[in-house]
N, C-alpha and C positions, 0 to 999 in steps of 0.2 A: 592144214592149220584152220579150215573150216571146220574139222570135225572138231577140234582143239576146242574150240570156241563152246561149238555145240556141248560136248561135254563138262561143260565148266556150266554151264545151265543148271541151277537148280528146278527141281519140279514147281515150285512158285513164279519162277521165272517166264517157264515153260508156260504155265496156266494163263500165265497173265498176256505173252505176246498171242496164245490161241483168241484168249477172247479180244483182246485188243482188235485182232486182223478182223474175228466175225462182228463184230461192231462199225468195223469198216468197211465191210460187204456190203452189210444191213444199209447203214449210211450210203453207200455208193446207191443202192439198186434202188432206195427211197429218190433217192435224187433222178435219177435216170429214166426209169418207167415213165414215170408224166411224160417227159419227153418223147420216149422212143410211142408210147402210145397214140401221142397226138398224131404223129408223123404217119403210122400204120391206119391210124382212124381218119386221117386225111384221103385218102384214096379205098378204106372197104368201104361198104354198104351202111351206109346212114342207122341201117333199121337192123343191122342185125350189130352195130356198136349199142343201139339205145338197148337191145334186149340183153347185151353183156356176152355176146358169142365169139366181138373180137378181143381177145387178152395177150397172147403173144405172136400171131400171123394176122396179117390180111386177107378180109375175105372179100367174095366176089370186088375184087380192083378195078373200079376207074379212076380216071383222074377228072373227071366232069369239076370239080370243084376247081382244080387246077388251071384248066380251060377257058371257062369261064369267069377266070378273073386275068389270066395271062392277056385272055382276046381284047381290054380294057383299052385303050389309047392312056385313059385317063391315070393308069397303073404307071405309067411310061414314064406321063408326067412329073406324078408324085415322087416317082423314084429320084429324076433328074432334081428333082428341089429337093428332096432329103438330102440328097449325098451334098448338095453345094450348103443344104443349112449345116449340116455337119460337119461338115472340111474346113468349112472356112468360118462356123463359129468357134470349133474348140482349137482352129489355130488364134483366134481372138481371146481365149478364153485364156492360153497358156501364155498370152502375149499378157495378159493381164496378169496372172496369177504368181509365174514366177518371178517378174521383178517385185509386186507387193511382197510377197512373201523375202522373200531375200530382203528389203529395206527391214519389214519388222524383224528381222532377223537376228538385225545386226546389236552387238552391244551398245556398240556407241552411240546407238540412237538413240536420242532423248526424250521422241517424243511418241516411241512405241509402244507405250501401255496405253497411250490416250487413245492410242487410232486402231489397237487391236481392240479396246474396248467400245469405238464406236462400229467397228465392223462387228463386234457379238450382237449389240444391241438389234440390228440390223435382221439376226436372223429370230427376233422371238416378235419384234415390231415395225409392221409395215404401212404405207397409206392404204391400203383397199383396194380389191379390184378398180372400184367407177372411179377411181382418184387417179391410180394409174390408168385407167382408159382414157380418161383426161388430158393428161399428161403426153400418152404417146397422137391422139390427135391433134397435138397443140401442136408434135413437131413434125404432123403430117410423115409418120413411120406407118400408118393404117396402110392396107394394100402394098403392101410393098414388101421386098428381098429382106430388108433390113432389120424389120422388125423380128424376124426369125433368129436372124445371129444376133443381135443386139441386146434381147431381151435374153437377163441371167448372162453378163457378160463373165461376172466373177459369182464363183459359192465360196461362202467365205469357211463353211466344213473343208473345202480342197486347202482355202489360205494357210490354214490354219494346221493342216496335216504337214503341209509340201514346209510352213515355216518352222512346225518340230523336228523334219526329217535334218534339213539345213544344220538348226543348232544341234542337235543330236548327232551325225554323219558326216559331215564334215569337220575336221579340228582347226579349230583358230589356228593353231601354226600355220596351217597353210596361208589365212591372210598376211598375217606377218612377215611371210618369208616373200608374199609377192608382195608389199606394199615396201620392204626393203628395197625389193629388186624394181622400183617404179611401176608396178602393177596399180593403173585406177580399178577402182571397181568393174567399170563397166567391162573391162579388159578382163579381170578378174571373174567376174560373175559370167561372161560366156567362155573362157575357156581351162577354167577348172572347176565351177559350180557346175553348170550343166553338163560336163561329163561326167562328175561321180554322180549325175543327181538320175540316170537311167531308171531306176528303179518305181522312185516318186513320180514321173514324169510318165509311166507307162500307166500308173495307176490311177492319176487324174487324166491323162490323156483316154482313159477307160470308162470313166466318170463323167467324165464332161460328154463324149460321144456318144456315148447312150442314151443320156440324159435331151440330143438335139436329136439322137434318131428317133426315140417315141416321145415326143414332143408333138402333141395336139390339141391341147388347150390352151395354149397360145394363136395358135392357127382361128381357133373358133373365134375366139374374142377381136384380133386383130384385121383378119382374112376373110374376104368375101368374093373376090375372084380367084377361079378355077386355075387360073394357069399360076399361080404363088400356093395352091394349098400342097402339104406335105403326104409322103405315106400315109402316115396312118391315118389322118382325114379322107384321105379317097378309100382306104380300106375301111375305114368303120361307114362311110357310105354303101360301101357295097355291101357291108352286113348288113344295116337297117334296109336297104330296099329288095334283097332276099328274103329279109323274116318278113317285112312286111306282103313280098308277094305271097309265101307261106299262108300269112291268116286271114288272106285275101279272096285265095282261090275254093271252090268246091270242095267237100267233102271226099271224092275219091282223089281229083289233082291238089289238095290240100296236104294230104302224105304222101306223094311224090314230091311238090314241090318242099315237103319240110326236111323229105330225105337229104334232097341237092345241098338247103340254105345250110343244114348240119355239117354237111361235105363242106362247104365253102367256110364255114365258119372254123374249121378247122385246119384247112388250105392257107386261109390268111393268117393266124398264128405264122405257120413256117412260113410264109415268105416274108413277113414282116420281121423275124428272127434268125433267119440263116448268115444272112451278113454278116451281124453282131458275132456268131458262133461262128462263121470263119475268120474274125479279124482276134476273138480271144486269145487260141491258141499258139500265135507270133508273140504275144506277152506277158503268156501267165507264166513265165520261167522270172519274172518280174515283181509279181501283182504280190504274191505271199509279200515277199522281202519289203515291198514299198508300203503296206501296209500297215506291218508290224512296226514299221521302226519308226512310221507315223503317230505310232498311238502307243508310244511307249511312257511319252512325256507331255502331252496335251495338256 
């Protein structure tokens, strides 16, 4: 059967498939190689990396950068805090985004256009940094876990994606049939809508989780105590301290310190991204479908 299908391909079709395959392979290499380079550079001699001698394989392997990072007690505090912020914050995001998108997707909800307009306005206009800080301080949220969880509890962009998914992918006939059977909106949402929305839920979960995992600016503004600092802030402090050490040592020691400062820099990137990279493969099968469906009728 495969041989028959191959025989039916014309020369132009074969050229097309060859060109598309070549482009896909090149695009894959362009995307993968920078990450691969960071991995091998994180345990290679930084002088060789800077001289361009490390291209495909690590050289003069040592794990000083990883040892320097992992031996710090505050790193594990940052990991704990970031995991806490990411898990609880993402659950709060979903608890706000999904019901809001469901309500705005209801054709019988008369005020949905006005409310959606108000949502969209917040994407372009805000109070600014200083008024927001004054509001957070007046609510006594500074130097607390709650500020990292509550800030950005909903993303209008994700609400739009989810609402569009509900409108375009879940037939209205399902809701009509459920209503005839006496199903309330809460029961319909929990028993029918959510199980059919795994694709878009996976997408916005990844968006929210990565946002919480990478968030350090909120901590810089509202957190002054070390026990509340997230991982990204801890890693930033490690980078700054090592770069400062490399710049203040003597001429001979400076090159040595700079070598390990560069190695620590690459190790920091790996430490901060590996957890997210480990989670992504489990939801990748839903990711493309959710994004495409959410973008069809935006």
